[in-house]
TORBA-78948 format. One record per atom (N, C-alpha, C): atom name; residue in three letters; residue number from 1; x, y, z. Coordinates in Angstrom, 3 decimals. Layout:
REM residues N
PT;name;resn;resi;east;north;up
PT;CA;Ala;NUM;X;Y;Z .
...
REM end
This chain:
REM residues 188
PT;name;resn;resi;east;north;up
PT;N;Met;1;139.662;114.982;14.511 .
PT;CA;Met;1;138.457;115.646;14.519 .
PT;C;Met;1;137.485;115.198;15.588 .
PT;N;Leu;2;137.318;113.783;15.384 .
PT;CA;Leu;2;136.395;112.841;16.156 .
PT;C;Leu;2;136.738;113.172;17.576 .
PT;N;Leu;3;138.014;113.050;17.902 .
PT;CA;Leu;3;138.585;113.113;19.164 .
PT;C;Leu;3;138.457;114.491;19.935 .
PT;N;Leu;4;138.326;115.447;19.042 .
PT;CA;Leu;4;138.113;116.608;19.579 .
PT;C;Leu;4;136.669;116.940;19.780 .
PT;N;Ala;5;135.708;116.311;19.036 .
PT;CA;Ala;5;134.136;116.463;19.161 .
PT;C;Ala;5;133.834;115.519;20.393 .
PT;N;Gly;6;134.568;114.651;20.694 .
PT;CA;Gly;6;134.388;113.828;21.836 .
PT;C;Gly;6;134.680;114.643;23.181 .
PT;N;Met;7;135.889;115.177;23.046 .
PT;CA;Met;7;136.027;116.044;24.124 .
PT;C;Met;7;135.195;117.126;24.464 .
PT;N;Ala;8;134.883;117.947;23.336 .
PT;CA;Ala;8;133.990;119.015;23.612 .
PT;C;Ala;8;132.509;118.444;24.299 .
PT;N;Val;9;132.087;117.312;23.914 .
PT;CA;Val;9;130.844;116.898;24.590 .
PT;C;Val;9;131.085;116.473;25.804 .
PT;N;Met;10;132.255;115.875;26.285 .
PT;CA;Met;10;132.496;115.466;27.738 .
PT;C;Met;10;132.695;116.891;28.488 .
PT;N;Leu;11;133.289;117.894;27.960 .
PT;CA;Leu;11;133.431;119.093;28.730 .
PT;C;Leu;11;131.817;119.649;28.815 .
PT;N;Val;12;131.193;119.694;28.008 .
PT;CA;Val;12;129.957;120.112;28.264 .
PT;C;Val;12;128.934;119.508;29.274 .
PT;N;Ala;13;129.059;118.048;29.009 .
PT;CA;Ala;13;128.314;117.237;29.998 .
PT;C;Ala;13;128.882;117.341;31.314 .
PT;N;Cys;14;130.127;117.377;31.446 .
PT;CA;Cys;14;130.640;117.435;33.128 .
PT;C;Cys;14;130.848;118.955;33.401 .
PT;N;Gly;15;130.654;119.679;32.582 .
PT;CA;Gly;15;130.431;121.119;33.039 .
PT;C;Gly;15;130.163;121.705;34.334 .
PT;N;Gly;16;129.550;122.589;34.644 .
PT;CA;Gly;16;128.943;123.028;35.936 .
PT;C;Gly;16;127.807;122.095;36.329 .
PT;N;Lys;17;127.838;121.878;37.641 .
PT;CA;Lys;17;126.581;121.222;38.210 .
PT;C;Lys;17;125.593;122.167;38.627 .
PT;N;Lys;18;124.245;121.867;38.345 .
PT;CA;Lys;18;123.424;122.747;38.661 .
PT;C;Lys;18;123.101;122.639;40.212 .
PT;N;Lys;19;122.898;123.999;40.563 .
PT;CA;Lys;19;122.415;124.130;42.200 .
PT;C;Lys;19;121.216;124.069;42.344 .
PT;N;Ser;20;120.810;123.273;43.387 .
PT;CA;Ser;20;119.621;123.036;43.783 .
PT;C;Ser;20;118.910;124.276;44.705 .
PT;N;Glu;21;117.611;124.631;44.490 .
PT;CA;Glu;21;117.086;125.707;45.265 .
PT;C;Glu;21;116.366;125.101;46.610 .
PT;N;Asp;22;116.276;123.668;46.526 .
PT;CA;Asp;22;115.573;122.986;47.476 .
PT;C;Asp;22;116.236;123.069;48.806 .
PT;N;Ile;23;115.453;123.492;50.073 .
PT;CA;Ile;23;115.804;123.495;51.433 .
PT;C;Ile;23;115.463;122.160;52.179 .
PT;N;Ile;24;116.314;121.441;52.442 .
PT;CA;Ile;24;116.092;120.165;53.332 .
PT;C;Ile;24;115.847;120.327;54.731 .
PT;N;Ala;25;114.729;120.167;55.338 .
PT;CA;Ala;25;114.444;120.521;56.647 .
PT;C;Ala;25;113.719;119.368;57.301 .
PT;N;Pro;26;113.859;119.134;58.899 .
PT;CA;Pro;26;113.149;118.052;59.276 .
PT;C;Pro;26;111.811;118.119;59.238 .
PT;N;Arg;27;110.935;117.140;59.161 .
PT;CA;Arg;27;109.580;117.354;59.105 .
PT;C;Arg;27;109.125;117.262;60.537 .
PT;N;Ile;28;108.303;118.193;61.047 .
PT;CA;Ile;28;107.889;118.551;62.396 .
PT;C;Ile;28;106.704;117.511;62.579 .
PT;N;Val;29;106.680;116.514;63.406 .
PT;CA;Val;29;105.714;115.790;63.550 .
PT;C;Val;29;104.950;116.250;65.147 .
PT;N;Lys;30;103.603;116.276;64.890 .
PT;CA;Lys;30;103.034;116.818;66.174 .
PT;C;Lys;30;102.949;115.398;67.086 .
PT;N;Val;31;103.209;115.355;68.376 .
PT;CA;Val;31;103.193;114.344;69.308 .
PT;C;Val;31;101.851;113.980;69.498 .
PT;N;Gln;32;101.326;112.776;68.926 .
PT;CA;Gln;32;99.961;112.286;69.052 .
PT;C;Gln;32;99.692;111.734;70.562 .
PT;N;Pro;33;98.630;112.097;71.426 .
PT;CA;Pro;33;98.630;111.347;72.772 .
PT;C;Pro;33;98.391;109.873;72.240 .
PT;N;Lys;34;98.807;108.928;73.300 .
PT;CA;Lys;34;98.510;107.695;73.350 .
PT;C;Lys;34;97.528;107.305;74.099 .
PT;N;Asp;35;97.435;105.840;74.531 .
PT;CA;Asp;35;96.108;105.376;75.049 .
PT;C;Asp;35;96.178;106.048;76.555 .
PT;N;Pro;36;95.145;106.253;77.354 .
PT;CA;Pro;36;95.122;106.789;78.626 .
PT;C;Pro;36;96.328;106.017;79.436 .
PT;N;Ile;37;97.099;106.853;80.225 .
PT;CA;Ile;37;98.133;106.140;81.082 .
PT;C;Ile;37;97.728;106.099;82.497 .
PT;N;Arg;38;97.780;104.784;83.100 .
PT;CA;Arg;38;97.448;104.709;84.293 .
PT;C;Arg;38;98.397;104.316;85.316 .
PT;N;Met;39;98.376;104.476;86.549 .
PT;CA;Met;39;99.405;103.996;87.390 .
PT;C;Met;39;99.148;102.598;87.848 .
PT;N;Gln;40;100.115;102.116;88.403 .
PT;CA;Gln;40;100.067;100.588;88.786 .
PT;C;Gln;40;99.311;100.494;89.922 .
PT;N;Pro;41;98.128;99.437;90.068 .
PT;CA;Pro;41;97.870;99.353;91.475 .
PT;C;Pro;41;98.613;98.812;92.455 .
PT;N;Tyr;42;98.326;99.122;93.644 .
PT;CA;Tyr;42;99.331;98.569;94.761 .
PT;C;Tyr;42;98.505;98.318;95.973 .
PT;N;Leu;43;99.091;97.400;96.979 .
PT;CA;Leu;43;98.508;97.390;98.197 .
PT;C;Leu;43;99.704;97.173;99.226 .
PT;N;Asp;44;99.256;97.918;100.168 .
PT;CA;Asp;44;100.320;98.235;101.323 .
PT;C;Asp;44;99.636;97.707;102.835 .
PT;N;Glu;45;100.044;96.869;103.416 .
PT;CA;Glu;45;99.532;96.528;104.669 .
PT;C;Glu;45;100.755;96.264;105.642 .
PT;N;Lys;46;100.279;96.786;107.010 .
PT;CA;Lys;46;101.141;96.851;108.086 .
PT;C;Lys;46;100.772;96.587;109.230 .
PT;N;Glu;47;101.331;95.978;110.187 .
PT;CA;Glu;47;100.944;95.876;111.470 .
PT;C;Glu;47;101.606;96.985;112.367 .
PT;N;Val;48;100.662;97.601;113.081 .
PT;CA;Val;48;100.896;98.985;113.846 .
PT;C;Val;48;100.476;98.860;115.382 .
PT;N;Ser;49;101.478;99.383;116.141 .
PT;CA;Ser;49;101.121;99.325;117.614 .
PT;C;Ser;49;100.512;100.945;117.723 .
PT;N;Trp;50;99.329;100.813;118.160 .
PT;CA;Trp;50;98.600;102.154;118.249 .
PT;C;Trp;50;97.774;102.021;119.823 .
PT;N;Ile;51;97.907;102.891;120.318 .
PT;CA;Ile;51;97.111;103.068;121.986 .
PT;C;Ile;51;97.031;101.780;122.679 .
PT;N;Gly;52;98.405;101.076;122.745 .
PT;CA;Gly;52;98.504;99.933;123.480 .
PT;C;Gly;52;98.055;98.587;122.847 .
PT;N;Lys;53;97.584;98.545;121.641 .
PT;CA;Lys;53;97.070;97.352;121.018 .
PT;C;Lys;53;97.794;97.411;119.455 .
PT;N;Lys;54;97.489;96.094;118.942 .
PT;CA;Lys;54;97.830;95.849;117.638 .
PT;C;Lys;54;96.816;96.069;116.686 .
PT;N;Tyr;55;97.055;97.038;115.605 .
PT;CA;Tyr;55;96.211;97.105;114.446 .
PT;C;Tyr;55;96.774;96.819;113.253 .
PT;N;Phe;56;95.921;96.627;112.231 .
PT;CA;Phe;56;96.563;96.257;110.847 .
PT;C;Phe;56;95.827;97.242;109.931 .
PT;N;Val;57;96.907;98.189;109.231 .
PT;CA;Val;57;96.514;99.195;108.261 .
PT;C;Val;57;96.876;98.598;106.857 .
PT;N;Ser;58;95.854;98.888;106.037 .
PT;CA;Ser;58;95.816;98.427;104.758 .
PT;C;Ser;58;95.473;99.560;103.748 .
PT;N;Val;59;96.241;100.154;102.907 .
PT;CA;Val;59;96.035;101.018;101.981 .
PT;C;Val;59;95.995;100.357;100.471 .
PT;N;Ser;60;95.181;100.565;99.645 .
PT;CA;Ser;60;95.245;100.223;98.236 .
PT;C;Ser;60;94.960;101.091;97.466 .
PT;N;Arg;61;95.708;101.140;96.041 .
PT;CA;Arg;61;95.345;101.994;95.175 .
PT;C;Arg;61;94.991;101.349;93.935 .
PT;N;Gln;62;93.833;101.774;93.191 .
PT;CA;Gln;62;93.182;101.133;91.969 .
PT;C;Gln;62;92.982;102.412;91.001 .
PT;N;Pro;63;93.593;102.191;89.960 .
PT;CA;Pro;63;93.245;103.096;88.850 .
PT;C;Pro;63;91.714;102.875;88.320 .
PT;N;Ser;64;91.072;103.925;88.280 .
PT;CA;Ser;64;89.672;103.645;87.874 .
PT;C;Ser;64;88.834;104.446;86.749 .
PT;N;Asp;65;88.745;103.798;85.581 .
PT;CA;Asp;65;88.144;104.307;84.328 .
PT;C;Asp;65;86.827;105.016;84.734 .
PT;N;Ser;66;86.133;104.637;85.744 .
PT;CA;Ser;66;84.856;105.459;85.989 .
PT;C;Ser;66;84.981;106.829;86.418 .
PT;N;Leu;67;85.970;107.367;86.834 .
PT;CA;Leu;67;86.416;108.742;87.314 .
PT;C;Leu;67;86.703;109.564;85.944 .
PT;N;Pro;68;86.628;110.752;85.934 .
PT;CA;Pro;68;86.943;111.781;85.086 .
PT;C;Pro;68;88.611;111.604;84.682 .
PT;N;Met;69;88.617;111.516;83.423 .
PT;CA;Met;69;90.126;111.530;83.100 .
PT;C;Met;69;90.885;112.821;83.237 .
PT;N;Val;70;92.040;112.918;83.587 .
PT;CA;Val;70;92.677;114.191;83.603 .
PT;C;Val;70;93.719;114.157;82.160 .
PT;N;Lys;71;93.730;115.373;81.590 .
PT;CA;Lys;71;94.580;115.909;80.415 .
PT;C;Lys;71;95.772;116.619;80.741 .
PT;N;Asp;72;96.962;116.612;80.019 .
PT;CA;Asp;72;97.925;117.383;80.197 .
PT;C;Asp;72;97.970;118.357;79.116 .
PT;N;Glu;73;98.989;119.417;79.017 .
PT;CA;Glu;73;98.848;120.411;77.952 .
PT;C;Glu;73;99.032;119.758;76.521 .
PT;N;Thr;74;99.441;118.467;76.266 .
PT;CA;Thr;74;99.564;118.019;75.104 .
PT;C;Thr;74;98.490;116.998;74.680 .
PT;N;Gly;75;97.365;117.014;75.667 .
PT;CA;Gly;75;96.173;116.225;75.291 .
PT;C;Gly;75;96.133;114.914;75.753 .
PT;N;Gln;76;97.364;114.447;76.362 .
PT;CA;Gln;76;97.421;113.012;76.929 .
PT;C;Gln;76;96.725;112.757;78.006 .
PT;N;Lys;77;95.972;111.797;78.082 .
PT;CA;Lys;77;94.862;111.472;78.953 .
PT;C;Lys;77;95.577;110.686;80.154 .
PT;N;Phe;78;95.063;110.919;81.465 .
PT;CA;Phe;78;95.679;110.146;82.564 .
PT;C;Phe;78;94.488;109.331;83.534 .
PT;N;Val;79;94.503;108.218;83.625 .
PT;CA;Val;79;93.400;107.856;84.592 .
PT;C;Val;79;93.706;107.989;86.260 .
PT;N;Asp;80;92.649;108.607;86.749 .
PT;CA;Asp;80;92.835;108.955;88.157 .
PT;C;Asp;80;92.488;107.913;89.158 .
PT;N;Asn;81;92.760;107.829;90.168 .
PT;CA;Asn;81;93.016;106.472;91.087 .
PT;C;Asn;81;91.943;106.537;92.310 .
PT;N;Val;82;91.452;105.524;92.515 .
PT;CA;Val;82;90.652;105.269;93.901 .
PT;C;Val;82;91.440;104.506;95.121 .
PT;N;Phe;83;91.466;104.981;96.390 .
PT;CA;Phe;83;92.285;104.525;97.253 .
PT;C;Phe;83;91.377;104.142;98.276 .
PT;N;Arg;84;91.577;102.760;99.122 .
PT;CA;Arg;84;90.939;102.216;99.893 .
PT;C;Arg;84;91.795;102.242;101.239 .
PT;N;Leu;85;91.211;102.835;102.368 .
PT;CA;Leu;85;91.904;103.007;103.626 .
PT;C;Leu;85;91.222;101.994;104.739 .
PT;N;Thr;86;91.850;100.761;105.118 .
PT;CA;Thr;86;91.028;99.891;106.212 .
PT;C;Thr;86;92.018;99.852;107.563 .
PT;N;Val;87;91.529;100.207;108.552 .
PT;CA;Val;87;92.150;99.866;109.692 .
PT;C;Val;87;91.412;98.616;110.364 .
PT;N;Ser;88;92.307;97.484;110.783 .
PT;CA;Ser;88;91.335;96.500;111.460 .
PT;C;Ser;88;92.119;96.341;112.802 .
PT;N;Arg;89;91.448;95.690;113.791 .
PT;CA;Arg;89;91.761;95.479;115.327 .
PT;C;Arg;89;92.492;93.932;115.044 .
PT;N;Gln;90;93.187;93.551;115.921 .
PT;CA;Gln;90;93.646;92.410;115.971 .
PT;C;Gln;90;92.754;91.322;115.979 .
PT;N;Asp;91;91.679;91.264;116.414 .
PT;CA;Asp;91;90.714;89.971;116.142 .
PT;C;Asp;91;89.999;90.138;114.843 .
PT;N;Gly;92;90.533;90.933;113.999 .
PT;CA;Gly;92;89.918;91.095;112.364 .
PT;C;Gly;92;88.932;91.889;112.253 .
PT;N;Ser;93;88.176;92.654;113.503 .
PT;CA;Ser;93;87.104;93.387;113.184 .
PT;C;Ser;93;87.416;94.674;112.694 .
PT;N;Val;94;86.666;95.436;111.792 .
PT;CA;Val;94;87.062;96.533;111.106 .
PT;C;Val;94;86.858;97.700;111.957 .
PT;N;Phe;95;87.955;98.616;112.294 .
PT;CA;Phe;95;87.843;99.914;113.118 .
PT;C;Phe;95;87.456;100.978;112.052 .
PT;N;Tyr;96;88.073;101.151;110.679 .
PT;CA;Tyr;96;87.713;102.141;109.992 .
PT;C;Tyr;96;87.797;101.519;108.565 .
PT;N;Asn;97;87.013;102.233;107.606 .
PT;CA;Asn;97;86.923;101.577;106.078 .
PT;C;Asn;97;86.587;102.763;105.436 .
PT;N;Arg;98;87.060;103.370;104.574 .
PT;CA;Arg;98;86.834;104.243;103.649 .
PT;C;Arg;98;87.568;104.118;102.440 .
PT;N;Thr;99;86.718;104.593;101.193 .
PT;CA;Thr;99;87.238;104.743;100.021 .
PT;C;Thr;99;87.373;106.168;99.700 .
PT;N;Phe;100;88.598;106.526;99.101 .
PT;CA;Phe;100;88.615;108.060;98.656 .
PT;C;Phe;100;89.046;108.309;97.426 .
PT;N;Thr;101;88.479;109.275;96.818 .
PT;CA;Thr;101;88.790;109.802;95.331 .
PT;C;Thr;101;89.251;111.317;95.480 .
PT;N;Lys;102;89.807;111.894;94.545 .
PT;CA;Lys;102;90.363;113.175;94.347 .
PT;C;Lys;102;89.099;114.104;94.849 .
PT;N;Lys;103;87.906;113.843;94.567 .
PT;CA;Lys;103;86.747;114.391;94.820 .
PT;C;Lys;103;86.533;114.874;96.315 .
PT;N;Ala;104;87.088;113.825;97.051 .
PT;CA;Ala;104;87.035;114.149;98.563 .
PT;C;Ala;104;87.933;114.971;99.083 .
PT;N;Leu;105;88.882;115.206;98.219 .
PT;CA;Leu;105;89.962;116.519;98.686 .
PT;C;Leu;105;89.849;117.784;97.931 .
PT;N;Thr;106;88.839;118.098;97.035 .
PT;CA;Thr;106;88.764;119.388;96.373 .
PT;C;Thr;106;88.926;120.471;97.321 .
PT;N;Gln;107;88.599;120.503;98.400 .
PT;CA;Gln;107;88.553;121.749;99.240 .
PT;C;Gln;107;89.964;122.037;99.618 .
PT;N;Tyr;108;90.910;120.996;99.600 .
PT;CA;Tyr;108;92.245;121.322;99.808 .
PT;C;Tyr;108;93.146;121.620;98.711 .
PT;N;Leu;109;92.745;121.728;97.416 .
PT;CA;Leu;109;93.424;121.974;96.305 .
PT;C;Leu;109;92.810;122.990;95.470 .
PT;N;Asp;110;93.883;123.676;95.003 .
PT;CA;Asp;110;93.322;124.763;94.070 .
PT;C;Asp;110;92.901;124.326;92.636 .
PT;N;Asp;111;92.286;125.268;91.899 .
PT;CA;Asp;111;91.455;125.026;90.729 .
PT;C;Asp;111;92.311;124.231;89.587 .
PT;N;Asp;112;93.686;124.379;89.550 .
PT;CA;Asp;112;94.740;123.669;88.508 .
PT;C;Asp;112;94.644;122.397;88.965 .
PT;N;Phe;113;94.924;122.058;90.201 .
PT;CA;Phe;113;94.991;120.590;90.746 .
PT;C;Phe;113;93.763;120.123;90.572 .
PT;N;Asn;114;92.717;120.608;90.786 .
PT;CA;Asn;114;91.513;119.838;90.776 .
PT;C;Asn;114;91.227;119.413;89.277 .
PT;N;Lys;115;91.700;120.374;88.428 .
PT;CA;Lys;115;91.261;120.045;87.038 .
PT;C;Lys;115;92.420;119.205;86.498 .
PT;N;Thr;116;93.711;119.186;86.607 .
PT;CA;Thr;116;94.659;118.637;86.057 .
PT;C;Thr;116;95.541;117.783;86.821 .
PT;N;Gly;117;95.158;117.259;88.218 .
PT;CA;Gly;117;95.941;116.634;89.101 .
PT;C;Gly;117;95.235;115.242;89.221 .
PT;N;Val;118;96.002;114.220;89.768 .
PT;CA;Val;118;95.759;113.010;89.669 .
PT;C;Val;118;96.024;112.360;91.275 .
PT;N;Phe;119;95.112;111.850;91.752 .
PT;CA;Phe;119;95.354;111.341;93.292 .
PT;C;Phe;119;96.133;110.227;93.292 .
PT;N;Glu;120;97.566;110.698;93.466 .
PT;CA;Glu;120;98.629;109.629;93.315 .
PT;C;Glu;120;98.859;108.822;94.597 .
PT;N;Gly;121;98.966;109.207;95.782 .
PT;CA;Gly;121;99.478;108.374;96.694 .
PT;C;Gly;121;98.768;108.757;97.875 .
PT;N;Leu;122;98.707;107.786;98.769 .
PT;CA;Leu;122;98.118;107.647;100.112 .
PT;C;Leu;122;99.003;106.428;100.840 .
PT;N;Val;123;99.803;107.036;101.858 .
PT;CA;Val;123;100.770;105.890;102.670 .
PT;C;Val;123;100.606;106.197;104.266 .
PT;N;Phe;124;100.841;104.917;104.892 .
PT;CA;Phe;124;100.604;105.131;106.451 .
PT;C;Phe;124;102.182;105.766;106.705 .
PT;N;Asp;125;102.032;106.839;107.466 .
PT;CA;Asp;125;103.226;107.492;108.142 .
PT;C;Asp;125;103.583;106.888;109.448 .
PT;N;Lys;126;102.806;107.138;110.439 .
PT;CA;Lys;126;103.367;106.667;111.913 .
PT;C;Lys;126;101.966;106.747;112.909 .
PT;N;Ala;127;101.913;106.109;114.009 .
PT;CA;Ala;127;101.214;106.320;114.921 .
PT;C;Ala;127;101.664;107.410;116.086 .
PT;N;Asp;128;100.697;108.222;116.285 .
PT;CA;Asp;128;101.217;109.515;117.113 .
PT;C;Asp;128;100.124;109.818;118.195 .
PT;N;Gly;129;100.419;109.236;119.256 .
PT;CA;Gly;129;99.405;109.434;120.438 .
PT;C;Gly;129;98.161;108.754;120.210 .
PT;N;Asp;130;97.019;109.706;120.052 .
PT;CA;Asp;130;95.738;109.025;119.723 .
PT;C;Asp;130;95.496;109.104;117.957 .
PT;N;Trp;131;96.418;109.328;117.311 .
PT;CA;Trp;131;96.351;109.528;116.007 .
PT;C;Trp;131;97.177;108.550;115.101 .
PT;N;Leu;132;96.499;107.914;114.100 .
PT;CA;Leu;132;97.202;107.306;112.874 .
PT;C;Leu;132;97.520;108.520;111.945 .
PT;N;Val;133;98.515;108.578;111.685 .
PT;CA;Val;133;99.010;109.685;110.396 .
PT;C;Val;133;99.310;109.096;109.384 .
PT;N;Phe;134;98.524;109.338;108.149 .
PT;CA;Phe;134;98.995;109.136;106.749 .
PT;C;Phe;134;99.486;110.434;105.867 .
PT;N;Gly;135;100.065;110.260;104.799 .
PT;CA;Gly;135;100.494;111.130;103.861 .
PT;C;Gly;135;100.136;110.911;102.781 .
PT;N;Ala;136;99.421;112.082;102.012 .
PT;CA;Ala;136;98.780;111.851;100.575 .
PT;C;Ala;136;99.324;112.844;99.720 .
PT;N;Ser;137;99.378;112.696;98.528 .
PT;CA;Ser;137;99.359;113.566;97.343 .
PT;C;Ser;137;98.720;113.570;96.333 .
PT;N;Val;138;98.484;114.884;95.609 .
PT;CA;Val;138;97.793;115.046;94.468 .
PT;C;Val;138;98.709;115.857;93.524 .
PT;N;Gly;139;99.057;115.221;92.334 .
PT;CA;Gly;139;100.080;115.724;91.577 .
PT;C;Gly;139;99.802;115.976;90.300 .
PT;N;His;140;100.241;116.597;89.309 .
PT;CA;His;140;100.514;116.528;88.124 .
PT;C;His;140;100.852;115.439;87.378 .
PT;N;Pro;141;100.583;114.779;86.674 .
PT;CA;Pro;141;100.929;113.513;86.023 .
PT;C;Pro;141;102.339;113.786;85.650 .
PT;N;Gln;142;103.362;112.646;85.486 .
PT;CA;Gln;142;104.633;112.515;85.261 .
PT;C;Gln;142;105.491;114.061;85.408 .
PT;N;Ser;143;105.202;114.657;86.669 .
PT;CA;Ser;143;106.033;115.839;86.926 .
PT;C;Ser;143;106.389;115.608;88.564 .
PT;N;Asp;144;107.123;116.678;88.889 .
PT;CA;Asp;144;107.239;116.746;90.373 .
PT;C;Asp;144;106.560;117.676;90.936 .
PT;N;Glu;145;105.376;118.036;90.377 .
PT;CA;Glu;145;104.498;119.144;91.125 .
PT;C;Glu;145;103.402;118.244;91.711 .
PT;N;Tyr;146;103.134;118.662;92.922 .
PT;CA;Tyr;146;102.290;118.072;93.610 .
PT;C;Tyr;146;101.886;119.035;94.854 .
PT;N;Ile;147;100.645;118.391;95.339 .
PT;CA;Ile;147;100.195;119.097;96.816 .
PT;C;Ile;147;100.028;118.024;97.813 .
PT;N;Pro;148;100.810;118.205;98.933 .
PT;CA;Pro;148;101.230;117.231;99.918 .
PT;C;Pro;148;99.972;117.474;100.987 .
PT;N;Leu;149;99.301;116.302;101.460 .
PT;CA;Leu;149;98.332;116.269;102.457 .
PT;C;Leu;149;98.549;115.577;103.376 .
PT;N;Val;150;97.934;115.799;104.744 .
PT;CA;Val;150;97.945;114.984;105.741 .
PT;C;Val;150;96.598;114.387;106.151 .
PT;N;Phe;151;96.661;113.114;106.284 .
PT;CA;Phe;151;95.263;112.462;106.853 .
PT;C;Phe;151;95.684;112.197;108.326 .
PT;N;Arg;152;94.861;112.437;109.282 .
PT;CA;Arg;152;94.823;112.057;110.699 .
PT;C;Arg;152;93.514;111.059;111.035 .
PT;N;Leu;153;93.796;110.007;111.615 .
PT;CA;Leu;153;92.542;109.157;111.809 .
PT;C;Leu;153;92.726;109.103;113.437 .
PT;N;Ser;154;91.713;109.494;114.147 .
PT;CA;Ser;154;91.549;109.416;115.475 .
PT;C;Ser;154;91.225;108.292;116.260 .
PT;N;Arg;155;91.498;107.996;117.351 .
PT;CA;Arg;155;91.117;106.710;118.246 .
PT;C;Arg;155;89.500;106.664;118.324 .
PT;N;Met;156;88.693;107.810;117.959 .
PT;CA;Met;156;87.269;107.785;117.888 .
PT;C;Met;156;86.635;107.466;116.471 .
PT;N;Gly;157;87.637;107.342;115.538 .
PT;CA;Gly;157;87.436;106.881;114.060 .
PT;C;Gly;157;87.008;108.218;113.440 .
PT;N;Val;158;87.454;109.332;113.630 .
PT;CA;Val;158;87.148;110.722;112.890 .
PT;C;Val;158;88.327;111.089;112.081 .
PT;N;Leu;159;88.128;111.435;111.070 .
PT;CA;Leu;159;89.312;111.650;110.143 .
PT;C;Leu;159;89.466;113.173;109.635 .
PT;N;Asp;160;90.745;113.591;109.886 .
PT;CA;Asp;160;91.001;115.171;109.825 .
PT;C;Asp;160;91.880;115.125;108.521 .
PT;N;Ile;161;91.628;115.939;107.639 .
PT;CA;Ile;161;92.533;116.037;106.509 .
PT;C;Ile;161;93.159;117.507;106.509 .
PT;N;Lys;162;94.269;117.788;106.062 .
PT;CA;Lys;162;94.703;119.182;105.852 .
PT;C;Lys;162;95.869;119.095;104.837 .
PT;N;Arg;163;96.258;120.473;104.364 .
PT;CA;Arg;163;97.315;120.563;103.259 .
PT;C;Arg;163;98.550;120.317;104.344 .
PT;N;Asp;164;99.563;119.590;103.925 .
PT;CA;Asp;164;100.737;119.508;104.698 .
PT;C;Asp;164;101.565;120.676;104.492 .
PT;N;Thr;165;102.111;121.452;105.408 .
PT;CA;Thr;165;102.717;122.639;105.606 .
PT;C;Thr;165;104.103;122.646;106.104 .
PT;N;Gln;166;104.333;121.547;106.648 .
PT;CA;Gln;166;105.657;121.311;107.388 .
PT;C;Gln;166;106.523;120.515;106.342 .
PT;N;Met;167;107.836;121.008;106.527 .
PT;CA;Met;167;109.038;120.411;105.953 .
PT;C;Met;167;109.301;119.074;106.500 .
PT;N;Asp;168;109.499;118.112;105.929 .
PT;CA;Asp;168;110.051;117.016;106.478 .
PT;C;Asp;168;111.469;117.354;107.357 .
PT;N;Ser;169;111.336;116.608;108.538 .
PT;CA;Ser;169;112.874;116.945;109.201 .
PT;C;Ser;169;113.597;115.716;109.527 .
PT;N;Thr;170;114.666;115.891;109.573 .
PT;CA;Thr;170;115.684;114.834;110.035 .
PT;C;Thr;170;115.969;114.574;111.342 .
PT;N;Pro;171;116.466;113.413;111.873 .
PT;CA;Pro;171;116.691;113.200;113.306 .
PT;C;Pro;171;117.565;114.530;113.946 .
PT;N;Glu;172;118.590;115.009;113.068 .
PT;CA;Glu;172;119.314;116.080;113.596 .
PT;C;Glu;172;118.572;117.428;113.783 .
PT;N;Asp;173;117.322;117.462;112.996 .
PT;CA;Asp;173;116.519;118.773;113.138 .
PT;C;Asp;173;115.686;118.766;114.387 .
PT;N;Gln;174;115.570;117.317;114.798 .
PT;CA;Gln;174;114.703;117.234;115.932 .
PT;C;Gln;174;115.455;117.466;117.070 .
PT;N;Asp;175;116.837;117.519;117.349 .
PT;CA;Asp;175;117.783;117.685;118.312 .
PT;C;Asp;175;117.894;119.018;118.427 .
PT;N;Lys;176;117.755;119.955;117.471 .
PT;CA;Lys;176;118.099;121.252;117.620 .
PT;C;Lys;176;116.832;121.962;118.176 .
PT;N;Pro;177;117.024;123.105;119.193 .
PT;CA;Pro;177;116.174;123.817;119.660 .
PT;C;Pro;177;115.322;124.602;118.582 .
PT;N;Ala;178;113.923;125.083;118.940 .
PT;CA;Ala;178;113.539;125.803;117.861 .
PT;C;Ala;178;113.778;127.010;117.803 .
PT;N;Gln;179;114.274;127.887;116.803 .
PT;CA;Gln;179;114.983;129.318;116.735 .
PT;C;Gln;179;113.636;130.111;117.075 .
PT;N;Gln;180;113.992;131.112;117.868 .
PT;CA;Gln;180;113.070;132.134;118.303 .
PT;C;Gln;180;113.415;133.234;117.294 .
PT;N;Ala;181;112.046;133.862;117.029 .
PT;CA;Ala;181;111.985;135.085;116.184 .
PT;C;Ala;181;112.660;136.282;116.721 .
PT;N;Thr;182;113.051;137.121;116.060 .
PT;CA;Thr;182;113.769;138.420;116.586 .
PT;C;Thr;182;113.143;139.450;115.677 .
PT;N;Asp;183;113.265;140.801;116.153 .
PT;CA;Asp;183;112.902;141.930;115.581 .
PT;C;Asp;183;113.425;141.968;114.025 .
PT;N;Glu;184;114.728;141.349;113.981 .
PT;CA;Glu;184;115.331;141.304;112.864 .
PT;C;Glu;184;115.014;140.517;111.591 .
PT;N;Asp;185;114.277;139.368;112.323 .
PT;CA;Asp;185;113.782;138.192;111.452 .
PT;C;Asp;185;112.309;138.614;110.634 .
PT;N;Glu;186;111.575;139.594;111.280 .
PT;CA;Glu;186;110.257;139.914;110.845 .
PT;C;Glu;186;110.382;140.464;109.574 .
PT;N;Asp;187;109.453;140.186;108.764 .
PT;CA;Asp;187;108.941;140.896;107.460 .
PT;C;Asp;187;108.405;142.143;107.745 .
PT;N;Val;188;109.060;143.201;106.974 .
PT;CA;Val;188;108.611;144.541;107.031 .
PT;C;Val;188;107.780;144.785;105.824 .
REM end
């Protein structure tokens, strides 16, 4: 009888397991913005042969906390940059010296890039006749979206800035003759 009572208690205790109505789902954590992100400062110096003489071109980038911060869609802040372009003669005298911020480029940018773009780059490209040519870009931080610009500095010290609308060409492209437009090529 004792044995039967023990087995009955055991059957009741081990009987059916209760089903839980709890649903386990991962907790959604909202991404919190970090401290403002800044690009690394840099300095690029080159000796350039231009209009029959040697010049030294110096381009530096420095993040600046004094400029308005840029925010992305998550609220992450980015520090904008200041660029200094200096062109010196062989004797060390300064031919051209100017500091640039994104504000100097506003007329070449649309509203979106003026608000959410960072002045990312300014680099020497080439000496082309009477001009020193530089490439520049204002882009959305941590993305591939940017507006390319061309800076051209004349031998008279006049700076010309415009949006870059030309695709980069390769040496093979330069050997090909320009394609003539025909009536079939025109948009209707």
